[in-house]
GUTORVO-536418 format. One record per residue (C-alpha): residue number from 1; z, y, x negated; residue in one letter. Coordinates in steps of 0.5 Angstrom, whole numbers. Each point is the difference from the previous one (the first is absolute). Layout:
<rs>
+-----+-------+-------+-------+--------+
| num |    zz |    yy |    xx | residu |
+-----+-------+-------+-------+--------+
| NUM |     Z |     Y |     X |      a |
...
+-----+-------+-------+-------+--------+
</rs>
This chain:
<rs>
+-----+-------+-------+-------+--------+
| num |    zz |    yy |    xx | residu |
+-----+-------+-------+-------+--------+
|   1 |    56 |   567 |   240 |      m |
|   2 |    -4 |     4 |     6 |      n |
|   3 |     5 |     6 |     0 |      r |
|   4 |    -5 |     3 |     6 |      a |
|   5 |     2 |    -6 |     4 |      l |
|   6 |     7 |     1 |    -1 |      l |
|   7 |     0 |     7 |     2 |      d |
|   8 |    -4 |    -1 |     6 |      q |
|   9 |     5 |    -5 |     2 |      l |
|  10 |     6 |     5 |    -2 |      h |
|  11 |    -4 |     5 |     5 |      m |
|  12 |     0 |    -5 |     5 |      e |
|  13 |     7 |    -2 |     0 |      m |
|  14 |     2 |     7 |     1 |      l |
|  15 |    -4 |     0 |     6 |      r |
|  16 |     3 |    -6 |     3 |      l |
|  17 |     7 |     3 |    -1 |      d |
|  18 |    -2 |     7 |     1 |      r |
|  19 |     6 |     3 |     4 |      g |
|  20 |     5 |    -4 |    -4 |      d |
|  21 |     2 |     3 |    -7 |      p |
|  22 |     5 |    -5 |    -1 |      g |
|  23 |    -5 |    -6 |     0 |      l |
|  24 |    -5 |     4 |    -4 |      i |
|  25 |     5 |     2 |    -5 |      q |
|  26 |     3 |    -7 |     0 |      h |
|  27 |    -7 |    -3 |    -2 |      f |
|  28 |    -2 |     5 |    -5 |      c |
|  29 |     6 |    -1 |    -4 |      k |
|  30 |     0 |    -8 |     1 |      v |
|  31 |    -7 |     1 |    -3 |      h |
|  32 |     2 |     5 |    -6 |      a |
|  33 |     5 |    -5 |    -2 |      y |
|  34 |    -4 |    -6 |     1 |      a |
|  35 |    -6 |     3 |    -4 |      a |
|  36 |     5 |     2 |    -6 |      l |
|  37 |     3 |    -7 |     0 |      i |
|  38 |    -6 |    -3 |     0 |      g |
|  39 |    -3 |     4 |    -6 |      r |
|  40 |     6 |    -1 |    -4 |      l |
|  41 |     1 |    -7 |     1 |      e |
|  42 |    -8 |    -1 |    -2 |      g |
|  43 |    -3 |    -2 |     6 |      l |
|  44 |    -8 |    -1 |     0 |      t |
|  45 |    -4 |     5 |     3 |      e |
|  46 |    -2 |    -5 |     6 |      d |
|  47 |     7 |    -1 |     1 |      l |
|  48 |     2 |     7 |     0 |      l |
|  49 |    -5 |     2 |     5 |      f |
|  50 |     3 |    -6 |     5 |      i |
|  51 |     7 |     3 |    -1 |      l |
|  52 |    -2 |     7 |     1 |      e |
|  53 |    -4 |    -2 |     6 |      a |
|  54 |     6 |    -4 |     3 |      a |
|  55 |     5 |     5 |    -2 |      a |
|  56 |    -4 |     5 |     4 |      y |
|  57 |     0 |    -5 |     6 |      t |
|  58 |     6 |    -4 |    -1 |      h |
|  59 |     4 |     3 |     7 |      d |
|  60 |    -7 |     1 |     4 |      i |
|  61 |     3 |    -3 |     6 |      a |
|  62 |     6 |     4 |     1 |      i |
|  63 |    -3 |     4 |     5 |      r |
|  64 |    -3 |    -6 |     4 |      y |
|  65 |     6 |    -4 |    -1 |      c |
|  66 |     5 |     6 |     3 |      r |
|  67 |    -5 |     0 |     6 |      e |
|  68 |    -1 |    -7 |     1 |      k |
|  69 |     7 |    -3 |    -1 |      y |
|  70 |     4 |     7 |     0 |      g |
|  71 |     2 |    -2 |    -8 |      s |
|  72 |    -3 |     1 |    -6 |      g |
|  73 |     4 |    -5 |    -4 |      e |
|  74 |    -3 |    -3 |    -6 |      g |
|  75 |    -2 |    -7 |     3 |      k |
|  76 |    -4 |     3 |     5 |      l |
|  77 |    -3 |     4 |    -5 |      q |
|  78 |    -2 |    -6 |    -4 |      e |
|  79 |    -2 |    -4 |     7 |      l |
|  80 |    -5 |     6 |     2 |      e |
|  81 |    -2 |     4 |    -6 |      g |
|  82 |    -5 |    -5 |    -3 |      p |
|  83 |    -5 |     1 |     6 |      a |
|  84 |     1 |     7 |     0 |      i |
|  85 |    -2 |     1 |    -7 |      a |
|  86 |    -5 |    -5 |     0 |      d |
|  87 |    -4 |     5 |     5 |      e |
|  88 |     1 |     6 |    -4 |      l |
|  89 |    -1 |    -3 |    -7 |      l |
|  90 |    -7 |    -3 |     3 |      g |
|  91 |    -2 |     6 |     3 |      r |
|  92 |     1 |     4 |    -6 |      l |
|  93 |    -4 |    -5 |    -4 |      g |
|  94 |     6 |    -4 |    -4 |      f |
|  95 |    -3 |    -6 |    -3 |      p |
|  96 |     2 |    -6 |     4 |      a |
|  97 |     4 |    -3 |    -6 |      e |
|  98 |     4 |     6 |    -1 |      v |
|  99 |     1 |     0 |     8 |      t |
| 100 |     3 |    -7 |     0 |      e |
| 101 |     5 |     2 |    -5 |      r |
| 102 |     2 |     6 |     3 |      v |
| 103 |     1 |    -3 |     6 |      k |
| 104 |     5 |    -6 |    -3 |      y |
| 105 |     4 |     6 |    -4 |      l |
| 106 |     1 |     3 |     7 |      i |
| 107 |     2 |    -6 |     3 |      a |
| 108 |     5 |    -2 |    -5 |      h |
| 109 |     3 |     7 |    -2 |      h |
| 110 |     6 |    -1 |     3 |      h |
| 111 |     1 |    -7 |    -2 |      t |
| 112 |     4 |    -1 |    -6 |      y |
| 113 |     0 |    -7 |    -2 |      t |
| 114 |    -6 |    -4 |    -3 |      d |
| 115 |    -3 |     7 |    -2 |      i |
| 116 |    -7 |    -2 |    -2 |      r |
| 117 |    -3 |     5 |    -5 |      g |
| 118 |     1 |     6 |    -4 |      m |
| 119 |    -3 |     4 |     5 |      d |
| 120 |     5 |    -2 |     5 |      l |
| 121 |     6 |     0 |    -4 |      q |
| 122 |    -2 |     7 |    -2 |      i |
| 123 |    -2 |     2 |     7 |      l |
| 124 |     7 |    -2 |     2 |      i |
| 125 |     4 |     4 |    -5 |      e |
| 126 |    -4 |     6 |     1 |      a |
| 127 |     2 |    -1 |     8 |      d |
| 128 |     7 |    -1 |    -2 |      f |
| 129 |     0 |     6 |    -5 |      l |
| 130 |    -2 |     5 |     6 |      v |
| 131 |     4 |    -4 |     5 |      n |
| 132 |     7 |     0 |    -4 |      l |
| 133 |    -1 |     8 |     0 |      y |
| 134 |    -2 |     1 |     7 |      e |
| 135 |     5 |    -5 |     3 |      g |
| 136 |     5 |     4 |    -5 |      r |
| 137 |     3 |    -7 |    -2 |      e |
| 138 |     6 |    -1 |    -4 |      t |
| 139 |     0 |    -1 |    -7 |      l |
| 140 |     3 |    -7 |     1 |      e |
| 141 |    -6 |    -1 |     4 |      t |
| 142 |    -5 |     3 |    -5 |      v |
| 143 |     4 |    -5 |    -5 |      r |
| 144 |    -1 |    -6 |     4 |      t |
| 145 |    -7 |     2 |     2 |      t |
| 146 |    -2 |     1 |    -8 |      m |
| 147 |     4 |    -7 |    -2 |      e |
| 148 |    -3 |    -4 |     6 |      r |
| 149 |    -7 |     3 |     1 |      i |
| 150 |    -3 |     4 |    -6 |      f |
| 151 |    -3 |    -4 |    -6 |      r |
| 152 |    -5 |     5 |    -3 |      t |
| 153 |     3 |     4 |    -6 |      e |
| 154 |    -3 |     6 |     3 |      t |
| 155 |     3 |    -1 |     7 |      g |
| 156 |     7 |    -1 |    -3 |      k |
| 157 |    -1 |     6 |    -5 |      k |
| 158 |    -2 |     5 |     6 |      i |
| 159 |     5 |    -3 |     5 |      c |
| 160 |     6 |     1 |    -5 |      g |
| 161 |    -3 |     7 |    -2 |      d |
| 162 |     0 |     2 |     7 |      m |
| 163 |     6 |    -2 |     2 |      f |
| 164 |     5 |    -1 |    -6 |      f |
| 165 |     2 |     5 |    -5 |      d |
| 166 |     1 |    -2 |    -7 |      k |
| 167 |     7 |    -2 |     0 |      s |
| 168 |     0 |    -4 |     7 |      e |
| 169 |    -6 |    -4 |    -3 |      r |
| 170 |     3 |    -1 |    -7 |      s |
| 171 |     6 |    -3 |     4 |      c |
| 172 |    -2 |    -3 |     6 |      s |
| 173 |    -7 |    -2 |    -1 |      l |
+-----+-------+-------+-------+--------+
</rs>
């Protein structure tokens, strides 16, 4: 894994989202959870590298979509994000096969059916961990999301520990 390249990407995303601490905090948290889940679920170094790059860039199109459409809605991000990521990853020197997979992950990170690949599953789970908190969702929404979306043991454990105390977990999960 090329940690220096990931660090460059992190800095570029900070620059791209400058002035919007909410966006920056979001991608940093998604990256942290994605990397943790990926490591604990035993992803290969190559797949972990792809996952980390995708976690940094998964919402790369939000600002563009807000300007173009007046909305940063998820499906618009999936539509516009891959081209923006292609330019950035290419400029930084990411390998073509990594860039292609990252673009795929960006294009599907708000699509919760037919999830193809552990990297996409983990990215979706990490994004949900952050979105459920940032959106101040109800515990019932969290429970439903865990049941319908989460597949990794690590993601389920983090979500359960984050949102439920021991008594709630033992009684209702």
